[in-house]
C-alpha positions as CSV (number, residue, x, y, z in Angstrom):
1,M,-42.6,4.6,-42.6
2,L,-45.3,6.3,-44.7
3,K,-47.7,8.3,-43.7
4,F,-50.9,9.6,-45.2
5,V,-52.7,12.7,-44.2
6,G,-56.2,13.0,-43.7
7,G,-57.1,9.4,-42.7
8,S,-57.8,8.2,-46.5
9,T,-55.8,7.1,-49.2
10,P,-55.4,8.8,-52.3
11,L,-56.9,6.9,-55.2
12,G,-53.9,7.6,-57.5
13,L,-51.7,6.0,-55.5
14,I,-54.1,2.6,-55.0
15,G,-53.7,2.8,-58.8
16,N,-49.7,2.7,-58.9
17,I,-49.0,0.3,-56.1
18,S,-50.3,-3.3,-55.9
19,V,-51.1,-4.4,-52.1
20,A,-47.7,-7.1,-52.3
21,G,-46.0,-3.9,-53.1
22,L,-47.3,-1.3,-50.7
23,A,-46.6,-4.0,-47.9
24,C,-42.7,-4.3,-49.3
25,L,-42.4,-0.4,-48.9
26,L,-44.0,-0.4,-45.7
27,C,-41.7,-2.9,-44.3
28,A,-38.2,-1.2,-45.9
29,A,-39.6,2.0,-44.6
30,C,-40.1,0.5,-41.1
31,R,-36.8,-1.6,-41.0
32,A,-34.0,-0.4,-38.5
33,P,-30.7,0.8,-40.1
34,Q,-27.7,-1.7,-40.0
35,A,-25.3,-1.7,-37.2
36,A,-21.9,-0.2,-37.9
37,V,-19.3,-2.8,-39.0
38,A,-17.2,-3.6,-36.0
39,P,-13.5,-2.4,-36.5
40,S,-10.8,-5.3,-37.1
41,I,-7.2,-5.8,-38.6
42,E,-5.6,-8.4,-40.8
43,F,-2.1,-9.0,-41.4
44,T,-1.4,-9.6,-45.4
45,H,2.2,-9.9,-45.0
46,L,4.3,-10.8,-42.2
47,P,8.1,-11.0,-41.4
48,P,9.4,-14.3,-39.9
49,A,10.2,-14.4,-36.3
50,G,13.7,-13.0,-35.4
51,E,15.6,-11.5,-32.4
52,G,15.5,-8.2,-32.0
53,S,18.0,-5.9,-33.5
54,A,18.2,-2.0,-34.3
55,A,20.1,-2.7,-37.8
56,V,17.5,-5.2,-39.5
57,L,14.3,-3.5,-40.8
58,Q,11.4,-5.7,-42.8
59,T,8.1,-5.0,-44.2
60,I,4.9,-5.6,-42.5
61,S,1.3,-4.4,-43.7
62,G,-2.1,-5.7,-43.3
63,R,-5.9,-4.1,-43.6
64,V,-8.4,-2.9,-41.8
65,T,-12.2,-3.1,-41.8
66,G,-14.7,-0.5,-40.1
67,A,-12.0,2.5,-39.5
68,R,-13.0,6.0,-39.0
69,P,-11.8,9.0,-40.5
70,G,-8.6,10.0,-38.9
71,Q,-7.6,6.7,-37.1
72,R,-4.3,5.0,-37.6
73,I,-2.3,1.8,-36.9
74,V,0.5,1.7,-34.1
75,L,2.8,-1.4,-34.5
76,F,4.8,-3.4,-31.9
77,A,7.5,-5.9,-32.0
78,H,8.2,-8.2,-29.0
79,S,11.7,-8.8,-28.1
80,G,11.9,-9.2,-24.2
81,M,8.6,-6.5,-24.3
82,W,6.6,-4.5,-26.7
83,W,8.7,-2.1,-28.8
84,V,7.0,0.2,-30.9
85,Q,7.6,0.2,-34.5
86,P,9.8,1.3,-36.7
87,V,11.0,4.1,-34.4
88,A,9.7,6.1,-31.5
89,E,9.6,9.3,-33.4
90,Q,7.4,7.9,-36.3
91,P,4.8,5.6,-34.2
92,Y,2.2,6.1,-36.9
93,T,1.0,3.7,-39.9
94,A,-1.3,5.6,-42.1
95,I,-4.3,4.0,-43.5
96,Q,-4.6,4.0,-47.4
97,S,-7.9,4.9,-49.3
98,D,-8.2,1.4,-50.0
99,S,-8.2,0.3,-46.1
100,T,-4.6,-1.2,-46.7
101,W,-1.5,-0.1,-44.7
102,E,2.1,-0.9,-45.0
103,N,5.3,0.0,-42.7
104,S,8.8,-1.4,-41.3
105,T,9.4,-3.5,-38.6
106,H,12.0,-4.5,-36.6
107,P,12.5,-8.3,-35.9
108,G,10.6,-9.9,-32.9
109,I,9.0,-13.2,-31.8
110,A,5.6,-11.6,-32.3
111,Y,4.1,-8.8,-34.0
112,A,1.2,-6.5,-32.9
113,A,-0.9,-3.6,-34.8
114,L,-2.9,-1.7,-32.9
115,L,-6.2,0.7,-34.7
116,V,-6.2,4.0,-32.8
117,D,-7.6,7.3,-32.5
118,T,-5.6,10.8,-32.4
119,A,-6.0,10.7,-28.9
120,Y,-3.8,7.4,-28.3
121,K,0.2,8.1,-27.6
122,P,2.1,5.2,-28.2
123,P,5.2,4.9,-25.5
124,L,8.2,3.3,-26.5
125,T,7.8,0.2,-24.6
126,L,4.7,-2.1,-23.0
127,K,5.1,-5.0,-21.1
128,T,1.3,-5.7,-22.1
129,L,-0.9,-4.5,-25.0
130,P,-3.7,-2.5,-24.3
131,Q,-7.5,-4.0,-24.4
132,A,-9.5,-2.8,-27.3
133,A,-11.3,0.4,-25.7
134,G,-11.1,3.7,-25.5
135,P,-8.5,5.3,-28.1
136,V,-7.7,1.5,-29.1
137,S,-10.7,0.5,-31.4
138,A,-8.8,-3.1,-32.3
139,I,-5.7,-5.0,-32.0
140,A,-4.1,-7.8,-33.9
141,V,-1.4,-10.2,-32.9
142,A,0.5,-12.4,-35.1
143,E,3.3,-15.1,-32.9
144,G,4.0,-18.8,-33.0
145,P,2.7,-20.8,-35.8
146,M,1.3,-17.6,-37.9
147,L,5.3,-16.6,-38.5
148,K,7.6,-18.4,-40.4
149,S,11.0,-19.5,-39.5
150,D,13.5,-21.5,-41.2
151,A,14.3,-23.5,-38.0
152,P,13.9,-27.3,-38.5
153,G,12.6,-28.0,-35.3
154,R,14.8,-29.4,-32.4
155,L,17.8,-31.7,-31.5
156,Q,18.3,-34.1,-28.6
157,F,21.4,-33.3,-26.6
158,S,22.4,-35.1,-23.5
159,G,18.7,-36.1,-22.8
160,Y,17.4,-32.4,-23.5
161,D,15.5,-30.9,-26.2
162,W,17.2,-27.9,-27.9
163,T,15.9,-25.6,-30.8
164,V,18.4,-24.5,-33.7
165,R,18.5,-21.2,-35.0
166,G,17.8,-20.7,-38.4
167,I,17.0,-17.1,-38.9
168,P,19.3,-13.9,-38.3
169,G,20.2,-12.9,-35.0
170,S,22.1,-9.8,-33.4
171,P,24.3,-11.3,-30.7
172,A,26.3,-8.7,-28.9
173,G,24.3,-6.1,-31.2
174,L,25.8,-7.5,-34.4
175,R,24.0,-9.1,-37.1
176,N,24.6,-13.1,-38.0
177,E,23.0,-14.9,-40.4
178,Y,22.5,-18.7,-38.8
179,D,22.0,-22.0,-40.8
180,A,20.3,-24.8,-39.0
181,A,22.7,-27.3,-40.5
182,N,25.6,-25.8,-38.9
183,A,24.6,-27.7,-35.3
184,W,24.1,-31.2,-35.2
185,V,24.3,-34.3,-33.0
186,D,27.0,-37.3,-33.7
187,A,26.7,-40.7,-33.3
188,R,28.7,-40.4,-30.2
189,G,25.8,-37.9,-28.7
190,F,28.5,-34.9,-29.1
191,L,27.1,-31.4,-30.4
192,H,29.0,-29.7,-33.1
193,L,28.4,-26.4,-33.5
194,R,30.3,-24.5,-36.9
195,I,30.8,-21.2,-38.3
196,Q,30.9,-21.9,-42.2
197,K,31.1,-19.6,-45.6
198,T,28.7,-19.3,-48.2
199,E,28.3,-17.6,-51.0
200,Q,26.2,-14.7,-48.9
201,G,28.7,-15.2,-46.5
202,W,29.6,-16.3,-43.2
203,T,26.6,-18.1,-41.3
204,S,27.1,-18.9,-37.5
205,A,25.1,-21.7,-35.1
206,E,23.0,-21.6,-32.0
207,V,21.2,-24.0,-29.8
208,T,19.0,-23.3,-27.4
209,L,17.4,-25.1,-24.3
210,T,13.1,-25.4,-24.9
211,R,12.5,-24.7,-21.1
212,S,13.8,-23.0,-18.1
213,L,15.5,-25.2,-15.6
214,G,15.8,-22.4,-12.7
215,Y,18.5,-22.6,-9.9
216,G,21.1,-25.5,-9.9
217,L,24.5,-26.6,-11.4
218,Y,25.0,-26.4,-15.1
219,R,28.0,-27.9,-16.5
220,F,29.3,-28.1,-20.3
221,V,32.2,-30.2,-21.4
222,L,34.1,-28.6,-24.8
223,S,36.7,-30.3,-26.6
224,D,39.7,-27.7,-27.1
225,V,38.3,-24.0,-28.1
226,S,41.6,-22.4,-27.4
227,Q,42.1,-21.6,-30.9
228,L,39.2,-19.8,-32.0
229,E,40.0,-17.0,-34.3
230,P,39.9,-13.5,-32.5
231,Q,36.7,-12.6,-34.7
232,M,34.6,-15.6,-32.8
233,A,32.8,-16.1,-29.9
234,L,31.4,-18.8,-28.4
235,V,28.9,-17.5,-25.4
236,I,27.0,-20.1,-23.1
237,S,24.4,-17.6,-21.3
238,S,21.2,-18.1,-19.2
239,W,18.9,-15.3,-20.2
240,D,15.3,-14.5,-20.1
241,G,15.6,-12.4,-23.7
242,S,14.3,-9.3,-21.7
243,A,16.6,-7.0,-19.7
244,Q,20.2,-7.2,-20.0
245,D,20.6,-7.6,-16.2
246,Q,18.7,-10.9,-16.4
247,E,21.8,-12.4,-18.1
248,M,24.9,-14.7,-16.9
249,D,27.6,-16.0,-19.6
250,I,30.3,-17.9,-19.9
251,E,32.1,-16.4,-23.1
252,I,34.8,-17.6,-24.7
253,S,36.3,-15.2,-27.5
254,R,39.3,-12.8,-27.5
255,W,36.8,-10.2,-29.1
256,G,39.0,-9.2,-31.8
257,E,42.6,-9.4,-29.9
258,T,44.8,-11.5,-31.4
259,T,46.9,-12.1,-27.9
260,G,45.8,-12.0,-24.2
261,R,43.3,-13.8,-22.2
262,N,40.4,-15.8,-24.3
263,A,37.6,-16.2,-21.8
264,Q,35.2,-14.6,-19.1
265,Y,32.6,-15.2,-16.7
266,V,29.9,-12.7,-17.0
267,V,27.2,-11.3,-14.6
268,Q,25.4,-8.8,-17.1
269,P,25.4,-5.7,-17.3
270,Y,29.3,-6.1,-18.6
271,Y,30.3,-2.5,-18.5
272,L,30.4,-2.6,-14.9
273,A,33.9,-3.6,-14.1
274,A,32.7,-5.9,-11.2
275,N,30.7,-8.0,-13.5
276,V,33.4,-9.4,-15.4
277,V,36.2,-11.9,-14.8
278,R,38.6,-12.7,-17.7
279,F,41.4,-15.8,-17.6
280,L,43.2,-17.7,-19.8
281,A,41.6,-21.1,-21.2
282,P,44.3,-23.5,-22.0
283,A,44.4,-25.9,-25.0
284,G,42.4,-29.0,-24.3
285,P,38.8,-30.4,-23.1
286,L,37.7,-28.5,-20.4
287,A,34.8,-28.4,-18.2
288,Y,32.8,-24.9,-17.8
289,S,30.1,-24.6,-15.0
290,F,28.2,-22.3,-13.0
291,D,26.4,-23.2,-9.6
292,W,23.3,-20.7,-9.2
293,G,21.7,-20.2,-6.1
294,P,19.8,-17.3,-4.7
295,G,21.8,-14.4,-5.1
296,R,25.0,-16.1,-5.8
297,V,26.6,-17.8,-8.8
298,A,29.9,-19.5,-9.1
299,F,31.7,-20.1,-11.8
300,R,34.1,-22.6,-12.2
301,T,36.8,-24.1,-15.4
302,A,38.6,-27.0,-14.7
303,R,40.5,-29.4,-17.1
304,V,38.4,-32.7,-18.0
305,E,39.7,-36.0,-16.0
306,R,41.2,-38.7,-18.5
307,A,42.4,-41.9,-17.6
308,G,45.2,-41.7,-15.6
309,S,44.9,-37.8,-14.6
310,S,42.6,-35.7,-12.3
311,A,40.9,-32.6,-12.6
312,D,42.6,-29.7,-12.5
313,L,41.2,-26.5,-11.5
314,V,41.8,-23.5,-14.2
315,S,39.9,-20.7,-13.1
316,S,37.0,-20.1,-10.8
317,H,34.7,-16.9,-9.2
318,V,31.9,-16.3,-7.1
319,F,29.8,-13.5,-7.9
320,T,27.0,-12.1,-5.3
321,S,26.2,-9.0,-6.5
322,G,23.5,-8.4,-9.1
323,V,22.6,-12.1,-9.8
324,P,19.4,-12.7,-11.2
325,A,16.4,-14.8,-9.9
326,P,15.0,-17.5,-12.1
327,G,11.9,-16.7,-14.0
328,R,11.7,-17.6,-17.7
329,E,15.4,-17.9,-18.4
330,I,16.7,-20.6,-20.9
331,I,20.1,-21.9,-21.7
332,R,21.7,-20.6,-24.9
333,V,24.9,-21.9,-26.7
334,D,26.1,-19.5,-29.6
335,L,29.1,-19.5,-31.9
336,Y,28.9,-16.6,-33.7
337,V,31.2,-13.8,-35.8
338,F,32.3,-11.3,-33.4
339,D,34.5,-8.7,-35.7
340,N,35.3,-9.4,-39.4
341,Q,36.5,-6.0,-40.1
342,R,39.8,-5.4,-38.7
343,F,41.1,-9.2,-39.0
344,R,39.5,-10.7,-42.0
345,L,38.1,-14.1,-41.2
346,D,39.4,-16.6,-43.7
347,R,38.4,-20.3,-42.4
348,G,35.4,-21.1,-40.7
349,T,35.6,-23.2,-37.4
350,E,33.8,-26.2,-35.6
351,V,33.1,-26.6,-31.8
352,I,32.4,-29.8,-30.1
353,V,30.1,-29.9,-27.0
354,E,30.6,-33.3,-25.2
355,K,28.2,-33.5,-22.7
356,F,25.7,-30.8,-21.1
357,E,25.0,-31.6,-16.9
358,Y,22.0,-30.0,-15.0
359,L,21.9,-30.9,-11.3
360,P,18.9,-28.9,-9.4
């Protein structure tokens, strides 16, 4: 504030400053300094939601407000858990002089950006994101409706709602393009899945139950799938999208081989010999099922009952080791291209799932 020495006001100053002007000066001098702008992050470009893939990188960018000198951005993408982006060896994203930032990220169902000090050392993975405290000044998360998706919505099959994939995925670690038009339900109530060629290449099909059902008997009736090309795979899986050892599969594929057994039951991880049982699925409609309970899952494949005939067992196996417990798992039915290198894929295919049943 203004300070007048000697207890009197100089006459020259009175002549140059009006009473109102003097009041304004006094108020301005006594006003408290403005509070600092709270740090925040916004996204200016987001990739679409997608399944985690080491082979896919997409651009993500944003802007910060209130950043201090030396602060940086750390990015995470969610696929089962939060993974630092773009790679563990380069976890920091620089903030430019105009307060913008840009980097690459692998796909995920959600994305997060953290404004951090130099003291923050990001881990490779996180189960949950940190709070905005200490070396973390601000956090922004993009998920759900904020992320674009090419999937048109849902379809109904056998009395259940299913999500149709319309964005790229990486089944078995191999990038596949998915087209939502490759999955539909016909007038009989049968689910159709197809692999189809476009100008850009082959497209696959996947549907996913919209909710977890837990322990119980799961049964799928399929039309003839014995003649799938060696480069194709039809996989029915129960998986929560996180650790591989939380997955159980019925897999119909020759995995690139022209002869031999064409189906298997799997309790992941598949690289343990005791976790895989292969068998030959014959021609004709078959019912594939698994009966899942605490510490036990019983797989079974049988010929479907038709008029004048009875069910005929094809294969069965019971796993009692490594069987996951229920949590957030959901059922996926995925028809995709496994290997188009050794044996060139010349034509597409269509698989029909006649029925899905669940008995708790």
